[in-house]
TIFIFI-926924 format. One record per residue (C-alpha): y, z, x; chain. Coordinates in Angstrom, 2 decimals, m for minus. Layout:
<atoms>
+---------+---------+---------+-------+
!      c2 !      c3 !      c1 ! kette !
+---------+---------+---------+-------+
!       Y !       Z !       X !     A !
...
+---------+---------+---------+-------+
</atoms>
This chain:
<atoms>
+---------+---------+---------+-------+
!      c2 !      c3 !      c1 ! kette !
+---------+---------+---------+-------+
!   68.81 !    0.27 !  m22.64 !     A !
!   70.85 !    3.34 !  m22.66 !     A !
!   67.71 !    5.33 !  m21.55 !     A !
!   67.83 !    3.82 !  m18.09 !     A !
!   71.89 !    4.50 !  m18.33 !     A !
!   71.21 !    8.20 !  m18.83 !     A !
!   68.53 !    8.89 !  m16.57 !     A !
!   70.19 !    7.18 !  m13.67 !     A !
!   73.67 !    8.21 !  m13.73 !     A !
!   74.61 !   11.93 !  m12.71 !     A !
!   76.96 !   11.87 !  m15.38 !     A !
!   77.77 !    9.00 !  m18.24 !     A !
!   80.49 !    8.96 !  m20.78 !     A !
!   79.72 !    7.14 !  m23.84 !     A !
!   83.33 !    6.81 !  m25.44 !     A !
!   84.62 !    4.68 !  m28.47 !     A !
!   87.17 !    1.92 !  m27.24 !     A !
!   90.48 !    2.97 !  m27.74 !     A !
!   89.84 !    6.82 !  m28.75 !     A !
!   92.46 !    8.93 !  m27.22 !     A !
!   89.38 !   11.91 !  m27.07 !     A !
!   87.26 !    9.63 !  m24.73 !     A !
!   90.44 !    9.03 !  m22.61 !     A !
!   90.84 !   12.66 !  m22.17 !     A !
!   87.45 !   13.39 !  m21.08 !     A !
!   87.55 !   10.39 !  m18.59 !     A !
!   90.74 !   11.45 !  m17.10 !     A !
!   89.55 !   15.12 !  m16.76 !     A !
!   86.69 !   14.13 !  m14.66 !     A !
!   88.42 !   11.62 !  m12.75 !     A !
!   91.06 !   14.65 !  m11.93 !     A !
!   88.14 !   16.96 !  m10.70 !     A !
!   87.12 !   14.39 !   m8.40 !     A !
!   84.19 !   12.86 !  m10.46 !     A !
!   84.02 !    9.08 !  m11.05 !     A !
!   81.71 !    9.27 !  m14.09 !     A !
!   79.72 !    5.71 !  m15.41 !     A !
!   81.39 !    5.08 !  m18.58 !     A !
!   79.94 !    2.99 !  m21.49 !     A !
!   82.79 !    1.92 !  m24.35 !     A !
!   81.31 !    1.12 !  m27.65 !     A !
!   82.71 !   m1.30 !  m30.02 !     A !
!   83.04 !    0.19 !  m33.49 !     A !
!   80.51 !   m2.62 !  m34.84 !     A !
!   77.99 !   m0.78 !  m32.31 !     A !
!   78.60 !    2.74 !  m33.09 !     A !
!   75.73 !    3.67 !  m35.69 !     A !
!   73.03 !    1.98 !  m33.52 !     A !
!   74.21 !    3.58 !  m30.28 !     A !
!   74.64 !    6.86 !  m32.19 !     A !
!   70.94 !    6.66 !  m33.09 !     A !
!   69.74 !    5.67 !  m29.86 !     A !
!   71.55 !    8.63 !  m28.15 !     A !
!   70.63 !   11.08 !  m30.50 !     A !
!   66.80 !    9.98 !  m29.99 !     A !
!   67.39 !   10.28 !  m26.04 !     A !
!   69.12 !   13.69 !  m26.49 !     A !
!   65.73 !   14.75 !  m28.50 !     A !
!   67.51 !   18.15 !  m29.14 !     A !
!   68.34 !   17.86 !  m33.00 !     A !
!   72.07 !   17.70 !  m32.40 !     A !
!   74.17 !   15.16 !  m33.89 !     A !
!   76.03 !   12.82 !  m31.23 !     A !
!   79.60 !   12.24 !  m31.78 !     A !
!   82.04 !   10.40 !  m29.40 !     A !
!   82.74 !   10.86 !  m26.56 !     A !
!   79.11 !   11.95 !  m25.89 !     A !
!   78.84 !   13.17 !  m22.30 !     A !
!   75.00 !   13.06 !  m20.75 !     A !
!   74.79 !   15.14 !  m17.26 !     A !
!   71.63 !   15.02 !  m15.34 !     A !
!   70.07 !   13.04 !  m18.07 !     A !
!   70.77 !   15.63 !  m20.83 !     A !
!   73.26 !   15.60 !  m23.62 !     A !
!   76.01 !   18.27 !  m22.44 !     A !
!   78.29 !   17.66 !  m25.66 !     A !
!   81.88 !   16.15 !  m26.22 !     A !
!   85.52 !   16.86 !  m25.72 !     A !
!   85.05 !   20.37 !  m27.03 !     A !
!   82.22 !   21.56 !  m24.55 !     A !
!   83.86 !   19.65 !  m21.68 !     A !
!   87.34 !   21.64 !  m22.13 !     A !
!   85.40 !   24.91 !  m22.90 !     A !
!   83.42 !   24.75 !  m19.65 !     A !
!   86.65 !   23.32 !  m17.74 !     A !
!   88.51 !   26.50 !  m18.94 !     A !
!   85.81 !   28.96 !  m18.28 !     A !
!   85.43 !   27.62 !  m14.89 !     A !
!   81.99 !   26.38 !  m15.09 !     A !
!   82.42 !   22.86 !  m15.38 !     A !
!   82.85 !   22.41 !  m11.55 !     A !
!   79.40 !   24.11 !  m10.69 !     A !
!   77.51 !   22.40 !  m13.34 !     A !
!   79.11 !   19.12 !  m12.00 !     A !
!   78.00 !   20.04 !   m8.12 !     A !
!   74.28 !   20.67 !   m9.50 !     A !
!   74.13 !   17.42 !  m11.12 !     A !
!   75.38 !   15.69 !   m8.00 !     A !
!   78.19 !   14.31 !   m9.65 !     A !
!   80.66 !   16.42 !   m7.46 !     A !
!   80.51 !   17.22 !   m3.59 !     A !
!   83.37 !   19.47 !   m2.96 !     A !
+---------+---------+---------+-------+
</atoms>
C-alpha cells in the first residue's frame, strides 16, 4: 500500500497524528511552496507502518516520524529537512524532484 504512495508522489510525509515535529515539517514545506502528500499515522498503526517504510527505504536506516520520502527515496526526518533548508540545498532538491517549480 505505502509503496504506491511513495512512488507516485514527488514528496510524501508520513506523520504521527498530532506530532509537533510532523507539523513543523509540513509547515516548512508549505512555506516553501511545496504541497506535500501527507499520510497521518495513528499510534496503533505505527509499528506496522515503520516496518513497511523501512522495507521500502531498503537502506538499513531506521524510520522515525516524521519520515519524508522525496523521489521515492527516504530523505529523512525533521533534522535532515532542517539541515538541508538551512544550508540552502532543500529548494534545489525539491526542484529536482518536481515538487517545486519556482
